[in-house]
C-alpha positions as CSV (number, residue, x, y, z in Angstrom):
1,M,-1.6,27.0,7.8
2,K,2.2,27.7,5.7
3,V,2.2,24.1,3.3
4,S,5.4,23.6,1.0
5,L,4.3,20.9,-1.2
6,I,6.7,19.0,-3.6
7,I,6.2,17.2,-6.9
8,T,8.9,14.3,-8.9
9,T,8.8,14.8,-12.2
10,L,10.6,11.9,-15.1
11,N,9.0,12.0,-18.9
12,E,5.9,13.8,-17.3
13,A,4.8,16.4,-20.2
14,E,1.1,15.1,-20.6
15,T,0.3,14.4,-16.3
16,I,2.1,17.3,-15.6
17,G,-0.2,20.3,-16.2
18,P,-3.8,18.3,-15.0
19,L,-1.7,18.3,-11.9
20,L,-1.3,22.0,-11.4
21,D,-4.8,22.7,-13.1
22,S,-5.7,21.0,-9.8
23,I,-2.8,22.4,-7.8
24,S,-3.9,26.0,-8.3
25,E,-7.3,25.9,-7.4
26,Q,-7.4,24.2,-4.3
27,T,-9.3,26.0,-1.4
28,L,-6.0,25.6,1.0
29,A,-3.3,26.9,-1.3
30,P,0.2,25.2,-1.0
31,R,3.2,28.6,0.7
32,E,5.5,27.2,-2.0
33,I,5.7,24.5,-4.5
34,I,8.4,22.9,-4.9
35,I,9.6,20.3,-8.7
36,V,12.1,18.7,-9.0
37,D,12.2,17.0,-12.6
38,A,14.6,14.0,-13.2
39,D,15.7,15.0,-16.0
40,S,13.0,15.3,-18.8
41,T,13.3,14.5,-22.3
42,D,9.7,15.5,-23.2
43,G,9.6,19.0,-22.5
44,T,8.2,18.9,-19.0
45,V,10.1,21.3,-17.4
46,G,9.2,24.1,-20.1
47,I,5.1,23.3,-19.3
48,I,6.5,23.3,-15.4
49,K,7.5,27.1,-16.3
50,D,4.7,28.3,-18.5
51,Y,2.5,27.6,-15.4
52,S,1.9,31.1,-13.1
53,I,1.0,29.1,-10.1
54,T,3.9,31.7,-7.5
55,P,6.2,30.6,-5.4
56,L,6.7,27.5,-8.0
57,R,10.6,25.5,-8.3
58,C,11.9,23.9,-10.4
59,Y,15.2,21.6,-9.6
60,R,17.2,19.1,-11.9
61,G,17.2,16.0,-9.2
62,A,18.4,12.4,-9.7
63,N,15.9,8.9,-8.3
64,R,12.9,10.7,-7.0
65,S,14.1,10.0,-3.8
66,V,16.6,12.2,-4.2
67,A,14.4,14.9,-5.4
68,R,11.9,14.7,-1.9
69,N,14.7,15.0,-0.1
70,L,16.0,18.0,-1.6
71,G,12.9,19.4,-1.3
72,I,12.4,18.6,2.0
73,K,15.9,20.5,2.6
74,L,14.9,23.3,-0.2
75,A,10.9,23.8,1.7
76,K,10.6,27.4,4.0
77,N,7.6,25.8,6.0
78,Q,7.3,23.1,8.6
79,I,4.8,21.2,7.4
80,I,5.9,19.3,4.0
81,A,2.5,18.0,1.3
82,V,3.6,15.5,-0.9
83,T,2.4,14.5,-5.1
84,D,3.3,13.1,-8.0
85,A,2.8,13.8,-10.7
86,G,0.5,11.2,-13.4
87,C,-2.0,12.4,-10.1
88,I,-5.3,14.9,-10.1
89,A,-5.7,16.2,-6.6
90,D,-8.7,17.0,-4.7
91,K,-9.9,20.4,-4.6
92,H,-10.1,20.9,-1.1
93,W,-6.5,18.0,-1.1
94,L,-4.3,19.8,0.9
95,E,-7.0,21.8,2.9
96,R,-8.2,18.4,4.7
97,L,-4.5,16.5,4.5
98,A,-3.6,20.2,6.9
99,K,-6.1,20.3,9.2
100,P,-4.8,17.5,11.0
101,F,-1.8,19.1,12.0
102,K,-3.7,21.6,14.2
103,D,-3.0,18.6,16.8
104,K,0.7,19.4,17.4
105,R,1.0,15.7,18.7
106,V,0.0,15.1,15.1
107,L,3.8,14.2,13.2
108,S,2.6,13.0,9.7
109,V,-1.0,12.8,7.8
110,A,-2.0,9.5,5.4
111,G,-4.1,10.8,2.2
112,Y,-6.2,8.7,-0.1
113,Y,-5.8,8.1,-4.3
114,R,-8.7,7.4,-6.2
115,P,-8.0,5.1,-8.8
116,I,-9.1,7.3,-12.2
117,T,-10.3,3.9,-14.4
118,K,-12.2,5.5,-17.8
119,T,-11.5,2.1,-19.3
120,N,-12.5,-2.1,-19.0
121,F,-8.5,-2.7,-18.8
122,Q,-8.1,0.1,-16.0
123,K,-10.7,-1.2,-13.5
124,C,-9.3,-4.5,-13.6
125,V,-5.7,-4.1,-13.2
126,A,-6.9,-1.2,-10.1
127,P,-8.1,-4.4,-7.7
128,F,-3.6,-5.2,-8.0
129,V,-2.4,-1.6,-8.0
130,A,-4.0,0.3,-5.3
131,V,-5.9,-0.5,-2.5
132,I,-10.0,-0.8,-3.1
133,P,-12.5,1.7,-0.9
134,D,-13.5,-1.7,1.5
135,K,-10.1,-3.2,1.8
136,F,-8.2,0.4,3.8
137,D,-8.1,-0.6,7.6
138,P,-6.9,3.0,9.1
139,K,-4.7,1.0,11.1
140,T,-2.6,-1.1,8.7
141,Y,-2.2,1.6,6.2
142,L,0.6,3.5,4.8
143,P,0.9,5.4,2.4
144,S,1.5,5.8,-1.2
145,S,3.7,9.4,-1.3
146,R,0.8,10.6,-4.1
147,S,-1.1,11.9,-0.7
148,L,1.2,12.3,2.4
149,A,2.2,14.9,4.7
150,F,4.9,15.3,6.9
151,R,6.7,18.0,9.6
152,K,10.0,18.6,8.5
153,G,12.4,17.0,9.5
154,T,10.5,13.6,10.6
155,A,11.7,11.2,8.1
156,W,14.3,11.1,5.2
157,Y,13.9,9.4,2.2
158,P,16.1,6.3,1.6
159,E,17.9,7.1,-1.2
160,N,18.7,4.2,-2.2
161,L,15.9,3.8,-2.9
162,N,13.8,4.7,-6.1
163,Y,11.1,2.0,-6.0
164,C,9.1,1.0,-2.7
165,E,11.2,4.5,-1.5
166,D,7.5,6.2,-0.1
167,L,6.8,2.5,1.7
168,V,9.9,2.0,3.3
169,F,9.9,6.3,4.2
170,A,5.8,5.8,5.4
171,R,6.8,2.8,7.8
172,E,9.8,5.4,8.9
173,L,7.2,7.8,10.0
174,K,5.0,5.7,11.5
175,T,7.9,5.3,14.1
176,Q,8.4,9.2,14.7
177,G,5.2,9.6,16.3
178,K,1.4,9.8,15.5
179,M,-0.2,9.5,12.0
180,A,-3.1,10.8,11.0
181,V,-5.6,8.7,8.1
182,A,-7.0,11.6,6.5
183,K,-8.6,9.2,3.3
184,T,-11.0,12.2,2.4
185,A,-7.6,13.8,1.6
186,L,-8.1,12.4,-2.2
187,V,-5.3,12.4,-5.6
188,N,-6.7,11.3,-8.0
189,W,-4.2,8.4,-9.2
190,Q,-4.1,7.4,-13.5
191,L,-3.6,4.0,-14.3
192,P,-1.1,2.6,-17.1
193,D,-3.6,1.9,-19.8
194,T,-1.6,-0.4,-21.2
195,W,-0.4,-4.1,-20.8
196,R,2.9,-2.5,-20.9
197,Q,2.4,-0.2,-18.6
198,F,0.8,-2.4,-16.1
199,F,4.6,-5.4,-16.4
200,R,6.6,-1.9,-16.2
201,Q,4.9,-0.8,-12.9
202,I,5.1,-4.4,-10.9
203,Y,7.8,-5.3,-12.5
204,H,9.5,-1.6,-10.3
205,Y,7.3,-3.0,-7.1
206,A,8.5,-5.8,-6.7
207,Q,11.5,-4.7,-7.5
208,G,12.4,-1.7,-5.2
209,D,10.2,-4.6,-1.9
210,S,13.8,-6.9,-3.0
211,R,15.5,-4.1,-2.5
212,A,13.9,-2.6,0.0
213,R,13.5,-5.8,2.0
214,Y,10.4,-5.3,2.9
215,R,9.2,-7.7,4.6
216,P,5.8,-7.6,4.2
217,H,5.9,-8.0,0.8
218,L,9.1,-10.4,0.2
219,V,6.5,-12.8,1.8
220,K,4.5,-12.0,-1.0
221,I,6.8,-12.5,-3.6
222,A,8.3,-16.4,-1.4
223,T,4.4,-17.1,-2.3
224,V,4.5,-16.4,-5.6
225,F,7.3,-18.6,-6.4
226,G,5.9,-21.0,-4.1
227,R,2.9,-21.5,-6.2
228,Y,4.2,-21.4,-9.1
229,A,6.8,-24.7,-7.9
230,L,3.5,-25.8,-6.5
231,F,1.9,-25.6,-10.5
232,M,4.7,-27.4,-11.7
233,F,4.1,-31.1,-10.0
234,F,-0.2,-30.1,-9.8
235,P,-1.0,-28.7,-13.7
236,W,-4.1,-28.7,-12.8
237,L,-4.0,-26.7,-9.5
238,F,-3.4,-23.4,-12.4
239,L,-6.8,-23.7,-14.3
240,I,-8.1,-23.9,-11.0
241,Y,-6.2,-20.3,-9.9
242,L,-6.9,-18.4,-13.4
243,F,-10.2,-19.0,-12.2
244,W,-8.8,-17.0,-8.5
245,P,-9.5,-13.2,-9.5
246,I,-12.4,-13.4,-11.2
247,F,-13.0,-14.6,-7.9
248,K,-12.0,-12.3,-5.7
249,F,-12.2,-8.9,-8.2
250,G,-14.6,-10.1,-10.0
251,R,-17.4,-7.6,-8.7
252,Y,-14.4,-4.5,-8.6
253,T,-14.9,-4.8,-12.8
254,S,-17.5,-4.9,-15.2
255,T,-19.4,-7.5,-17.6
256,P,-17.2,-7.0,-20.4
257,G,-13.6,-7.1,-18.4
258,W,-14.1,-9.6,-16.1
259,K,-12.1,-12.0,-18.8
260,Y,-9.3,-10.5,-18.7
261,L,-8.6,-10.7,-15.2
262,P,-6.6,-14.5,-15.5
263,L,-4.1,-12.5,-18.0
264,I,-3.8,-9.9,-15.7
265,Q,-2.5,-12.2,-12.3
266,V,-0.5,-13.9,-14.6
267,T,1.3,-11.3,-16.1
268,A,1.3,-9.5,-12.9
269,D,2.7,-12.6,-11.3
270,I,5.8,-12.7,-14.1
271,A,6.8,-9.4,-13.1
272,V,6.4,-9.5,-10.0
273,M,9.2,-13.1,-10.5
274,T,11.2,-11.1,-13.3
275,G,11.6,-7.9,-11.2
276,S,12.9,-9.5,-7.9
277,L,14.6,-11.6,-9.6
278,S,16.8,-7.9,-11.5
279,A,16.7,-7.2,-7.8
280,I,18.4,-10.5,-6.2
281,I,20.9,-9.9,-9.5
282,S,21.8,-6.6,-9.8
283,R,22.8,-6.9,-5.7
284,E,25.3,-9.7,-5.9
């Protein structure tokens, strides 16, 4: 099966190499790799050009949506797969992602991603930013563009968005026709390993959700604001609330790591509120 692979990058000098190495080891090799870089300043493009994977083409683009749409337009094949720098593909990833397209009714395939958790901190943040395996429901799952494939022309990314664009795109794919789910089509995803990285990730997610007006996430954002309004009148509830992430996510962490969970929860809440407010203010 002929598959075009689209990758977007922005200052990914540390992560683009491992991704391209994993692509070179695929059991189904992509017929072409299209990389669209958003004007990286850390040498990312130079690293890409040093790779001998063929055919590999690198272009300059803007935000992720514009970059991916450019890749779709340039793709020579009807089956298109997408992933991001910061991921490392399992060697069977592309083969398993492409297999459902043997059914002509399938317009898109949702792959899955596995968080890379090398530290206690990463184990703690995983439930906040990833779909944990025991929470995975094929019926409701909306794939990230870390692991996704579709037939060319089925849908386009919303070019006004740089975050939450993949959920909007995935939802549009679902409305267009049959989306198969390939849970074993895995990429390994590098999680944030500092508080600053985690805050920025949640901040941008909330900002994107608000700009996209993605209703399911807007409800969650409103809930965050609501609970803190409640805490102003009943401060003792906040103390109880601090134990909630330990109860909810403690089983996913190691013994010394669970103590981070209350602070991670509060950090995530602050990021959600400030990110969504930023989107509202910038819209006015």
